[in-house]
C-alpha positions as CSV (number, residue, x, y, z in Angstrom):
1,M,152.8,123.4,6.9
2,G,153.9,120.0,7.9
3,T,156.8,117.8,6.8
4,T,157.9,114.3,7.3
5,T,160.9,115.4,9.3
6,G,159.1,116.4,12.5
7,E,159.3,120.1,11.8
8,F,156.3,122.5,11.3
9,A,156.0,126.0,9.9
10,Y,153.2,128.4,10.3
11,L,152.5,132.1,9.6
12,E,152.0,134.5,12.4
13,N,151.7,138.2,11.7
14,N,153.0,137.6,8.2
15,E,156.1,136.0,9.6
16,L,157.1,132.4,9.0
17,R,157.7,130.5,12.3
18,F,159.3,127.1,12.6
19,V,158.5,124.6,15.4
20,T,160.1,121.3,16.1
21,S,158.0,118.3,17.1
22,P,157.5,117.7,20.8
23,I,158.5,114.1,20.1
24,P,162.3,114.1,19.7
25,N,164.0,112.3,16.8
26,S,160.7,111.5,15.2
27,A,159.7,111.5,11.5
28,F,156.0,111.2,10.6
29,A,153.5,112.4,8.1
30,V,151.2,115.2,9.0
31,Q,147.6,114.4,8.1
32,A,145.6,117.4,9.4
33,F,145.7,120.8,11.2
34,A,143.2,122.6,13.4
35,Q,143.2,125.8,15.4
36,D,141.6,126.0,18.8
37,A,139.8,128.9,20.6
38,A,143.1,130.1,22.1
39,G,144.7,130.3,18.7
40,D,147.0,127.3,19.2
41,I,147.6,125.0,16.2
42,W,147.0,121.3,16.6
43,V,148.4,118.7,14.2
44,G,147.1,115.2,13.5
45,T,149.9,112.7,12.6
46,D,150.2,109.4,10.9
47,G,151.3,107.3,13.9
48,F,152.2,109.8,16.7
49,G,148.8,111.0,17.7
50,A,147.8,114.7,18.0
51,M,150.1,117.6,19.0
52,N,149.7,121.2,20.0
53,I,152.7,122.8,18.3
54,T,152.2,126.4,19.2
55,A,151.6,126.3,23.0
56,S,154.3,127.6,25.3
57,S,155.0,124.0,26.1
58,P,154.1,121.8,23.1
59,I,151.7,118.9,24.0
60,G,151.5,115.5,22.4
61,I,148.4,113.3,23.0
62,Q,148.5,109.6,22.0
63,K,146.6,106.4,22.2
64,G,148.2,105.7,25.7
65,D,146.5,109.0,26.9
66,G,143.1,107.8,25.7
67,L,142.9,108.5,21.9
68,Y,141.3,105.8,19.9
69,S,144.4,105.6,17.6
70,D,147.7,107.4,17.0
71,F,146.7,107.8,13.3
72,C,144.7,111.0,13.1
73,Y,143.2,111.8,9.7
74,S,140.9,114.8,10.4
75,L,140.9,117.5,13.1
76,I,138.5,120.3,14.0
77,C,137.8,122.4,17.0
78,D,134.1,123.1,17.9
79,S,132.5,126.1,19.6
80,K,132.7,124.3,23.0
81,N,136.6,124.1,22.9
82,N,136.6,120.4,22.0
83,L,139.1,119.0,19.5
84,W,137.6,116.3,17.3
85,I,139.9,113.7,15.7
86,G,138.8,111.3,13.0
87,H,140.6,107.9,12.9
88,R,140.0,104.6,11.1
89,G,137.1,103.0,13.1
90,A,136.1,105.8,15.5
91,M,136.6,109.4,16.5
92,S,138.1,111.0,19.6
93,R,136.9,114.1,21.3
94,I,139.3,116.0,23.6
95,N,138.0,118.7,25.9
96,L,140.8,121.2,25.7
97,A,140.0,122.7,29.1
98,T,140.2,119.4,31.0
99,F,142.0,117.1,28.5
100,K,139.2,114.5,29.1
101,I,139.1,112.2,26.1
102,D,135.9,110.5,24.8
103,V,135.8,108.0,22.0
104,F,132.8,107.6,19.7
105,H,132.1,104.7,17.4
106,P,129.7,105.6,14.6
107,D,126.8,103.3,14.1
108,S,128.0,101.1,11.2
109,E,128.3,97.4,10.6
110,D,131.5,98.1,8.6
111,E,134.5,99.8,9.9
112,I,134.4,103.5,9.0
113,A,137.5,105.4,8.0
114,F,137.7,109.2,8.3
115,I,139.2,110.9,5.2
116,E,142.2,113.2,5.6
117,N,141.1,116.8,6.2
118,A,137.5,116.1,5.1
119,V,135.8,118.0,8.0
120,L,133.7,121.1,8.2
121,A,132.2,123.0,11.2
122,M,128.9,124.6,10.3
123,S,126.7,126.9,12.3
124,E,124.6,125.7,15.3
125,G,127.2,123.2,16.4
126,I,127.0,120.9,13.4
127,I,130.2,119.2,12.2
128,L,130.4,117.2,8.9
129,F,133.0,114.5,8.7
130,G,134.0,112.9,5.4
131,T,134.4,109.2,5.6
132,D,134.9,106.3,3.2
133,K,131.1,105.5,3.7
134,G,129.8,109.0,3.0
135,I,129.3,112.0,5.3
136,L,128.9,111.7,9.0
137,R,126.9,114.5,10.6
138,Y,127.4,115.4,14.3
139,D,124.9,117.8,15.9
140,A,126.0,119.1,19.3
141,S,122.5,120.2,20.2
142,K,121.5,116.5,20.3
143,D,124.2,115.5,22.8
144,K,122.5,113.9,25.8
145,I,124.4,112.7,28.9
146,N,123.0,109.5,30.2
147,S,122.8,110.0,33.9
148,T,120.9,106.8,34.6
149,E,123.1,104.1,36.0
150,P,122.7,100.7,34.3
151,L,120.9,97.9,36.1
152,I,123.1,94.8,36.7
153,N,121.5,91.4,37.0
154,F,123.5,88.4,38.0
155,D,122.4,85.0,36.8
156,S,125.2,83.0,38.4
157,I,128.5,83.5,40.1
158,V,131.6,81.3,39.8
159,I,134.1,81.4,42.7
160,N,137.1,79.0,42.7
161,D,135.4,76.9,40.0
162,T,132.3,76.5,42.1
163,F,129.0,77.4,40.5
164,S,126.4,79.3,42.6
165,I,123.0,80.2,41.3
166,V,121.7,83.7,42.2
167,T,118.0,83.6,42.9
168,G,117.2,87.3,43.3
169,K,117.4,89.6,40.3
């Protein structure tokens, strides 16, 4: 359970446990919860990023750490120990082993907004995200790392307001 006072409660072995936010003197709305492979509980907040509230040392991850936004509307952990966070405009993926953060912008001309708690992990690595534009489907089996470095072509170079034409491409 989340409150607007920075305090959380959860059940463990049929016992109610209380946790105080890792951000002192903060009041925020809780938008979403997720549980990772280690059993830790993650919280998505309305303005303070994502937090692990059950680790031995609670962790807070915010925009300054690489998240797309501090407003986190949907959270889910996948089978590869990644925490997915839906924001307004994009989604963030945190590798919970390395804490590397990647940001993904869905292909859309209009800004997309992820709906609070509208997310479902299905079999085969498929995750469905509810958005204001419909359902966004992520399929982990289609992930492809682009290992080809981009080609860079210079048409011209300006140094100290002096224009130079580059002839070789």
